[in-house]
N, C-alpha and C positions, 0 to 999 in steps of 0.2 A: 331312516332321516328323517327328516320332515319338514316336506317341502311346500312351500306356498304357491301351488300352481296357477292358481290362482294372478298372480301377479303378473304372470309371463307377457309377454307381446306377442300377437299373434303371427307376426316373424318367428319366433322362437318356439314358439309351439306346433304350428306347418313343418317346420323342419326337423323338429324333433319327431312327431308321429309317423316321420318319411323315413327316416334312416334308424338304421340297424347296428348293433354292434360287433364290430371290425370291420365296417365298409368305408371306404375314400368317401370323405366328404370336401368337395371340392366346387366353386363359383360357377361354372360351369354346369354342374350336374344340378345346383339349383336353379339355376336359368334356364336349362332345359325341359325339369320333368316341374317346377313350381314358377316357373315363369317371374320368378324373381327380375328386380335388379341389378343390376352391379353392386350401386348403393346398398340395396336390403339388405343382397347377401353381406356385404361387410358389415355392416349395424347387427344380423342376425350372429356373425360368428364373436365380433366383437362382443357384446352381451354373454351369450351362451358360452366362454370360453371362460370372462371374469367371473360367472356362478361356478366354473369347474364341470361344468355339463359336457363340454369339447377340449381337446386337446390337439395343438398343431402337433404330426406325426414328420413332415417335411416341408423341406418352402424350396422352392429352386429360381435362381433367375437369371433370364433370360432376354437377351436382345436382339429383336428385329428390323433390318432395314424394307423400308417403305418408298418406293420413287413419287416424287415428286412433279408436280408441275414442267421447274428446269427440268428436270432429269429425262420426263419426255421430250423434251424439248431438244433438247442435245442429244438421246435416240435418235431424235427423224431427223435433225441438221447439222449434229457433229457436236463435238465441245470447240470451244475455243481454241484451245492449243491447234485442234485437225482444221480448223475452217481458218485460221491464220495461216497454218502450213500450206491448206489448198492453196488459198488466192496468192500465196508469195508465189508459188510453182509456176501459178498462171498465169501472174499481171507483174511481177519482175518485185523489184526496186518499189517498198511503198512509204510514205510516214506511220505516222502512231495514229495521228489525230485520221488520216485519212483511212483505214485500219479498221479504226471505228467504226466510222460513218460508212464505210461499203458494207461491212458484214452486221452491222445494226447492235454492235457490242457496246456495253460501258466499257469507258476509257480506263476505269483500275481493273476491269477484265481483261483488255488487251494487256495493260500494260504485268499483270501476273504471266500471262498464257507467256505472251513474249521472252520474261525471264526464264521461264521453264524453259522452254525453245531453248536460248540461247545459253544456260547452264548445261542442256544436254549435247550442246558446240550443234546444235542443227541449224538454228540463225544465228544473224550478228547484225550488227551496225554499221553499215561503209561511212565514210568520208561527209556522205553529206546528211549525218544523221536520219537516214532512210532503215528498214528494212529490208535485209535481203536471209535466199537460201544457202546454208552452206554443207548440209547433210541429205541424205537420202531418204533416211527411213525418219519415222517416228519416232518419240522416245519410245521404250518395252511400256511405261507404266501407261500409257494408251490404247493399247492393247489390254492391256488387264482392265481401265475404265469401260472400253467395248464390250466385256463380257459381262463388265457388274451392273450396264445401264440391258443388256438384254438379258439378263435374270433379273431384273426389277420389273420388265416390264411382263413378267410373267406370274408377277406376286409376291410377295414378301417374304423374306429369307432371313435366315437367321444365322446369327454371326457364329454359330459353331461349327455351320457347314459351310466354311472362308478357309481356305489355306493363308501360310503365312504373308505373302504376300499380297492378295486381295485384303485381308482385314488392315496391312500396313497403309496400301489405298483409297479405302475405303472409307479410313480416319479423316482424310482431307473433302471427301466426298457427302458426309453425312453430319446434323446436327438436330439437337433433340427435339426441338419445335416446329422441325421441315421448313426453317427457313428461307423466303425469296431467293435467296442467293447459296444456296445449297441444292444438289440432285437428289439427295437420299433426305428420311426423316427416320430417325433412331425411334422406333417404341422400345422402350423396357416393360419388361412384365415377369411377376412374383406368380410364379404357381403353388399355393400353399395347398396342401391338404391337412385335413382335421376327420380324426374318428371320436365317437361319441365315449365318453367314457361311462367306469359304471352307476358312477351320481346320474349320470345325464340318462342312460338308461332309468335309471329307479324315476330318475323324472317322467319320465316320457310313460313307463308303467303309469304312475299316478295319473294323469293327464287326461290317460283312456280311461280311467276307472271314476273319472269327475266329470267324464261326458266331455271336453271340453275339445273344439274342432280349429279352434286357429279363426272361424267365418263368423267368430260373435261380431256383434257390431258395437262399434268405442264415440261413433258422433250420430247426430240426427240431420239429416242434410235436406235442404229444403224439397229437393225430390220425393223425398223417405215422407215426407210431411203431405204433400200435394198427393202421393199417390193413396199411404193410406199401408206402406209396406212397412216401417215401422211398427205395428202394431202385432203381426209375426216375428218379428224378427227377436231374436235371443242378444241381448245387451249382455258387456264387460262389466264386472263387478267397478261400482266407486268407492274409492278410499275416501272416507272420511276422513279418514288421522292423517293423510298423506300432510305433511308441512306448509306450510304459506309463504312465499316467495319472500326471499331477504330483500334488503333495503339497500342496492349500492349506488351508495355516493360519487360523483362526480369528479374526476381527478384528470390531471395532465399524463398524455403519453410517454412512458421515462427516454425513451429514444429522442422525443422534439426537447423532453427537457433536456436530455447528454447535448443536445447541439448547440444550445443557446448556452451551457454551458461551457462550450469550448471556445465561441464566438467574445462571450465575455473572457474570457484566458486571454486570446491574444488580442483583444483589444488592453488588456491592463499590461500585458508587457511592449504594447506601443505600436503594435503594429495597428492600420487605417483596413476597414474592410469597402472588397469591393462585391459588387454584384451584376449582372448582365442576363440579356434572355435564352431561355430557353433553346429559341432559335439560330442558329447562325450559318454563313454562307462558308465556304469550303474555305473562304481568301483565310478566315479567321481561325477558320478548324483545325486548319491545314497548311497554306502556304504561307502565310505570315509566320511560321514554327516552320519552316527553312524543310519540310515534307514536300517532298517532289511529286508532281502533279499524277506521271505515269509509275511509279517508283512500289517494288515489293513491300516498301512498311507503311504503307496506309493500308495494305492487310490488315495491320494491328488494330486499325480502329474503324470496322466493323461498322457503318452508321444506319439511321435510320432518314434514310430521304422526305423531302416533303412534296405529298403530290401538287400542291394548290399552296400559294404558290410554290412555283419549283424553283425559282429563280428571283436574287435577290433585285433590285434598279440597279445599282452603284455601288461602287466602293470608294470609299475614300482616299481623296491625294491628303499629300503626297505618296501614305503607303501603298496602296495599289502598280503606281510605280517603280519606287525603292525595291518590292518585292519584288518585280516583271523582273528588273534589271537582274537583282540578286541569282535568282533561279536559272536566269540566261546568262549570266556572264562572270557572275559577283559582285557585279558594281562597284561601290566602292566601300566596298567588306577587306576587301584583300583573297578573296574568295574565287576561285576557278568557276564559282557555280558548278548547275548540275548539267550547262551544254545542250538544252531544249529549246524549244518557242514555247513561252510561256501561254497557256490557253487561260484566255480573258472569257470565255464563253463558262469553260468550266469554275473557274474561279467564285461564279457569283451562285451555283446551287446550293439550296437552301436545302439545309441539312441537322436531326439533333443535337443538340451540342456533343460529342463523346468523350471531350475529355475537360477540364477545368483549364488547363492549362492556353483554352482560348482565350476566358478574362484576365491571366496573365500576358498576354499578348496583348489584349484591349489596353490595362492600364498602360503598358511600355510608353505607349502615346502621351500619355500626361503625369507621369509619374517624374518624381521631384528625386535629386542625388543631394545627400542622400535619402534612403526613405524604408518604408517595409512595410507591406501591404496581404493581405490577406483573402479569402473566399471559401464560404464554404455553398457547394453547389450541385446542383441536381445532375451527371451523365447522363444518359444512354447509349451503350454499347452492347448489341447481338453475344450474348455469351450462353454456356450452358449454365442454369443452373442450379448449384449442388449449397455449399455446408460455409463456403468462402469464397463463391459468385454468383452477380446476378445479371440483370439486362439491364435494369436503374439502377441509381447506386448515387451517392451522398461521397465526394471529394472535397477534403478542405486543399485548398492551392495557394499558394504563395510564392514570395519575391523578395529578395532583398539588394536592395542597390545600393554601391557603396566603391569607392578608389582603394578601399586598405580590405575587404571583406575576399574570403578564398575559400580553399576547398576547408581546412581546418575550422573554418566560423560556419560551416553548411553540417559538417558532421558534429558540430554541438546542437544544432538546433533539431535535427534531427533526431538524438538522442536525447533533448525535450520531450520531441513531441511523443518518444517513443513510451519516453519513464514516465513521464509527467500526465500525460492526456490519454495513451491508451493503459498506462498504470502496467507498462510488460516490464519484468526482472531480468530476463535477456535481452539481449539484441546484439543483431551482428550484422554488418555492411557488404556487398553483394557485388562485385562489376556490372554496370549494366549497359547495354546499347540503347538513346532515346535518340531520334532525328535531328532534332534540338539542344542538346547541351552535348556537352564534351568537356572535361571528363562526367559520365553518369552511373548514381550511383542507383542502389536497391535497397531498401533498408525492410529486413526481415525482424520479427519477435516472436518467440515461442509462446502457444497457447498452451493450458496445464492440456487442454484433450485435445484439441486437433496439431496439436505441435510447432513446429516452425511452417509461416507461412507469412509473403512474401503484404508489408505493411504498403509500400508504396516504392515509387520512382522518384529520383533527385538528380540534379548537379547546374555544371553553369550551364547557362545561356550561351550557345553559339554568337560569335560576331554578326553572324549572316543572319538570325533571330533578330539580335535587338539595336545594330546600326542601325538596318532600314527604318525600324520605328525609334529612331531620334533619341537614341542611349549612347554612350561609349565612356561606359564604364564597368566592371564587373556586377553579374546581376546571380543571386545565388536562386534556381527555381527548384520547385518539389510541389506534386501530387500524392495525397496518401488518400489511402479510404478511409475512408473516416467511419464507416458501415463497422471494419477489420476491427477499428481501434474501439469502437459500440461492443465485439464481442468481447473483447479483458475489463471493459471496464465497466459492465454491465453482468457480467460471469456468465455469458449467453456460449453453445459450441455454434450456433446454426444459423447465418444472417440469415434466412428466412425466419426468426423467430423474430426479428426488428419490427416487421410488415405481414406478424399472422395476424388473419383473419380471428382468431382464437380471442373474442374479447376477455372473457379471463384472464387471461394470461400477461392481458397488460392490466387487469383491474387488480392484480395480485401484486405485478415485477413491481420490486424497487427500482425507483429512480435515484435522480439527485433534487 
């Protein structure tokens, strides 16, 4: 075998000299025995596998859980559920806002925890809309949570060591990146084992024969010049036949081109474009969309809050008063509302926009009947990043207002988006739930590799959304994941490819 070992990188040389046929080669071993960094291990493995000098013999996927700061705080002070139960036992009937203030908890957390206790028939709301205890014992799930928190305090633990009940509970408590509102952080690890191949063993012999150690110098540094140590060093050979750098012309980002193409297409169909700030307050992000302030429905919008400034100065009238009345008693919408005291402090809290429907709510206050409007907006919502999910993402959001529009009109629009803009050949509609639309519909498309996935949600705005904002006509609404449309349109299999730091993929990918 003809092997040019002089062109091997020092990381490759040191690894090959260190291992023998039949030995297990892992990143942990190289870190311990050769003082490699994790990145250096990955580089060496990648290069040597490509050359045929190493081969992968096993790969084990493992999931660990680590306690976060929130988890440590809950271990010390108790979970919101335990604290609420204990407080109500000691203090009697209390309103949810009073609970939040007394316990120093987020109002959303109080709403979710109280909802869980109510579902387990441990607490309920009395006629005065105050929380009371009706049970004597906490839900069994709290015992499991306490056990998991204790286990986490002792150190990270593996998913395979948990029983089925513990696995079910920890799925609710853990997130991949250890968000501030998660008690546990998910840590994923792949244990990959390599072995030396026959070609790799031959390369090792050639390296030893050529007296190459992997310690040869590749660069001359200022320190080497000042000390004179370069005079006694051995340098790696310089490749005078190496190819020159290629010339790379500038070009537009393919995804940027696609977003502009979508805007052009919708504008050509007669839609007017709207836009707005990335920072919104809770009023427009949820309250104006008839999402109750203390309801678990808020949990589907896991927002990022602003530290400075934490609250907006004011909310525009008459929209604030109209929406507050709708939440409390239905106002003039014909609804009974949600039956709670609207929190004017909470509604001013500033967050990163979590959904494009915020801008549709803004547009209702100035829209015409009939009218067609759309936007392409960046949204921010904590999510576990994978092939079809991102923590920040684009949505195409829109509304159609008209006395004659109906569900059939909406289905036609969804079909247009799925086929003409996403390029899907198979489309289906699934009943869904959104607090601000009734009926609510999810549109799903079939990707050739990823299979069926949700493109987005849609529906007809409820009167509790439209009437407080000055519209007394049917309003069709949709919010579709334009990142997912781009997967189909650009022929990709992973959302992360749209935002890859790999500049080479941007240089070679074809776009519009």
